[in-house]
C-alpha positions in Angstrom: 96.9 157.7 62.6 100.2 158.9 61.0 102.0 156.0 59.1 105.6 156.0 58.9 107.5 155.4 55.2 110.6 155.5 53.4 111.3 155.5 49.5 114.9 155.0 48.3 116.1 155.4 44.6 119.8 155.3 43.0 120.5 156.8 40.0 123.7 157.3 37.8 123.8 160.9 36.6 126.0 162.4 33.4 127.4 165.1 35.5 130.6 165.5 37.9 129.7 165.7 41.9 130.1 169.4 42.1 127.4 169.6 39.2 124.9 167.2 41.1 125.5 169.1 44.3 124.8 172.5 42.6 121.4 170.8 41.2 120.4 169.3 44.5 121.6 171.6 47.3 121.3 175.2 45.7 117.9 177.2 45.3 118.8 178.0 41.4 119.8 174.1 41.0 116.8 172.7 42.5 114.5 175.4 40.4 115.9 173.6 37.5 114.4 170.4 37.5 112.4 170.2 40.7 109.1 171.9 41.7 108.6 175.5 42.3 110.9 178.3 43.5 113.5 177.2 45.9 115.7 179.0 48.6 118.3 177.4 50.7 120.5 178.4 53.4 123.7 176.7 53.3 124.4 175.4 56.8 123.3 173.0 59.3 120.1 174.6 60.7 119.4 176.8 57.9 116.2 176.8 56.5 115.2 175.3 53.0 112.2 176.9 51.4 109.8 175.8 48.5 107.0 178.2 46.9 104.7 176.8 44.7 101.5 178.5 43.4 101.7 180.9 46.3 101.9 178.1 49.2 105.5 178.0 50.7 106.7 175.3 52.4 109.9 175.2 54.8 112.0 172.8 56.1 115.5 173.0 58.2 118.6 171.6 56.6 119.8 168.6 58.9 123.0 167.6 56.8 125.4 170.0 54.8 128.6 168.4 53.5 129.3 170.0 50.3 129.7 167.3 47.3 128.6 164.5 49.4 125.2 164.8 51.6 122.5 167.1 51.9 119.5 166.6 54.0 116.4 168.6 55.2 113.4 167.9 57.4 110.1 169.3 58.0 108.6 170.0 61.6 105.9 167.4 62.7 102.6 168.8 62.0 99.5 168.2 65.1 99.1 164.9 63.4 102.6 163.9 63.6 103.2 164.2 60.0 106.4 165.0 58.4 109.0 164.7 55.7 112.7 164.2 55.5 114.9 164.2 52.5 118.4 162.9 52.1 120.7 163.0 49.0 124.2 161.4 49.0 126.4 162.2 46.1 129.2 159.5 45.1 131.7 160.4 42.1 132.6 157.7 39.7 135.1 157.1 37.2 134.9 159.0 33.8 133.1 162.2 35.4 129.5 160.5 36.4 127.9 160.6 39.7 125.6 158.4 41.2 123.2 159.9 43.5 121.0 158.1 46.4 117.8 159.4 47.3 116.0 158.8 50.6 112.4 160.3 51.2 111.2 159.3 54.6 108.5 160.7 57.3 104.9 160.0 58.7 102.2 160.2 56.1 98.5 160.7 57.4 95.2 158.9 57.1 95.3 158.8 53.4 98.7 157.5 53.6 98.0 154.7 51.0 97.4 157.1 48.3 100.0 159.5 49.4 102.6 156.9 49.3 101.4 155.6 46.0 101.9 159.6 44.9 105.3 160.0 46.0 106.6 156.3 44.6 105.2 157.0 41.2 106.2 160.8 41.4 109.9 160.5 42.3 111.1 158.6 39.2 109.6 161.2 37.0 111.7 164.1 39.0 114.9 162.1 39.0 114.6 161.5 35.3 113.8 165.6 35.0 117.4 166.0 36.7 118.9 163.6 34.5 117.6 165.6 31.6 118.6 169.0 33.0 122.4 167.6 33.8 122.5 166.0 30.3 121.3 168.7 28.3 121.3 171.9 30.5 124.5 171.7 32.7 126.2 174.8 33.9 122.5 176.8 33.2 119.9 177.4 35.8 115.8 177.9 34.7 113.3 180.1 35.5 110.4 178.1 37.1 107.1 178.5 35.9 104.1 177.0 37.5 100.3 176.8 36.4 97.1 174.9 37.6 93.7 174.6 36.4 91.0 172.5 38.2 89.5 169.8 35.8 86.1 169.5 37.9 84.4 166.4 37.2 86.0 166.0 33.7 86.9 162.2 33.0 90.5 161.3 33.1 90.3 160.4 29.5 88.9 163.7 28.4 91.5 165.9 30.3 94.6 163.6 28.7 92.8 163.8 25.0 92.6 167.5 25.2 96.1 167.8 26.4 97.7 165.4 23.9 95.7 167.5 21.3 97.0 170.5 22.3 100.6 169.0 22.3 100.2 167.9 18.6 100.2 164.2 20.1 98.4 160.8 19.6 96.3 159.9 22.5 98.8 157.4 23.9 102.3 159.2 22.7 105.2 157.3 23.1 108.5 158.7 24.3 110.6 160.0 21.5 107.7 161.4 19.9 108.1 164.9 18.4 106.0 167.9 19.5 104.7 171.0 18.1 102.5 172.9 19.9 101.7 176.9 20.3 99.7 178.3 17.0 96.6 177.9 18.8 98.0 179.2 22.3 97.3 182.4 23.8 99.6 185.5 22.7 103.1 185.4 24.6 103.6 181.8 24.1 106.1 180.7 21.8 105.8 177.7 19.7 106.7 174.5 21.7 109.0 172.5 19.4 110.9 169.5 20.9 110.7 165.9 22.0 108.7 163.9 24.4 110.8 162.6 27.0 108.7 161.0 29.6 105.2 159.7 29.2 102.9 157.9 31.8 99.3 157.5 33.2 99.5 160.8 34.7 102.3 163.0 33.1 104.4 163.9 30.2 107.4 166.1 29.7 108.5 167.7 26.7 112.3 169.0 26.2 112.9 171.6 23.5 116.3 173.6 22.9 115.7 176.0 25.9 113.6 174.1 28.2 112.0 171.2 30.3 108.2 171.3 30.0 106.1 169.2 32.6 102.2 168.6 32.1 101.0 166.5 35.0 96.8 165.5 35.0 96.2 163.6 38.4 92.5 163.4 39.1 90.5 166.8 39.5 93.6 168.9 38.3 96.0 169.5 35.5 99.5 171.1 36.6 102.4 172.7 34.8 105.9 172.6 36.2 108.0 173.8 33.6 111.9 175.0 33.7 112.8 177.8 31.1 116.6 177.9 30.1 115.9 180.5 27.2 118.4 183.6 27.0 117.9 186.3 28.1 115.7 184.8 31.1 112.0 185.5 30.5 109.8 187.2 33.3 108.7 184.3 35.4 105.2 186.2 36.2 104.6 186.9 32.5 105.3 183.3 31.3 103.3 181.7 34.3 100.6 184.0 33.2 100.5 183.0 29.5 100.7 179.4 30.6 97.8 179.7 32.9 95.7 181.8 30.0 96.5 178.6 27.7 95.3 176.3 30.3 92.2 178.2 30.9 91.4 177.9 27.2 92.3 174.5 27.0 90.0 173.4 29.9 87.4 176.4 30.5 85.6 176.5 33.8 
């Protein structure tokens, strides 16, 4: 049976309300910190779409108040499942902004695992939003996605392969320097930057021209990268290069 849920988060952001609105309510803005490639029809009743790895998911815009409130909702599935997202923007003194995010809906039979994944994933994504606004404000990113099944490899082995490839210790602290790339496939520049997020299932590296997220939940290794380089890289070529890197790191 479907199970109702609601998650709520609030964070202060180093940007004015207009910058935050562009980041959470426009396709290029969402591309720069969240997942996949996004499109927004900016009106109540319009369509919000996200495409990740060839999978396209759509929802309906249910609130559109520029600079203040943006909300979307998916259509219920046959089992009653749906997702609703609401973003509330409030300006503060000094040019900063408080953003409140409410994610609610109905989850399926495996609702406990789904809920735990959402609850642990949102702080990471909102951290990425803060990194974007703090270090790349006024720019938009090319989103890059790649995925590699890890089959029956133990989680520790996957993590060890990933940290070694990034030139990191097995349990790297935030703030560690990252240098990777010489052993990677042709077409990938060296990855030189700082580890800005580290937990049991994901890492994030910030460089001078990108945010690079590496996620390793059970059974799969995922990359969600946001590339701000100029001129903008070709997303298909960048995605293919990172896919080759993953395939070499964890061959089938």
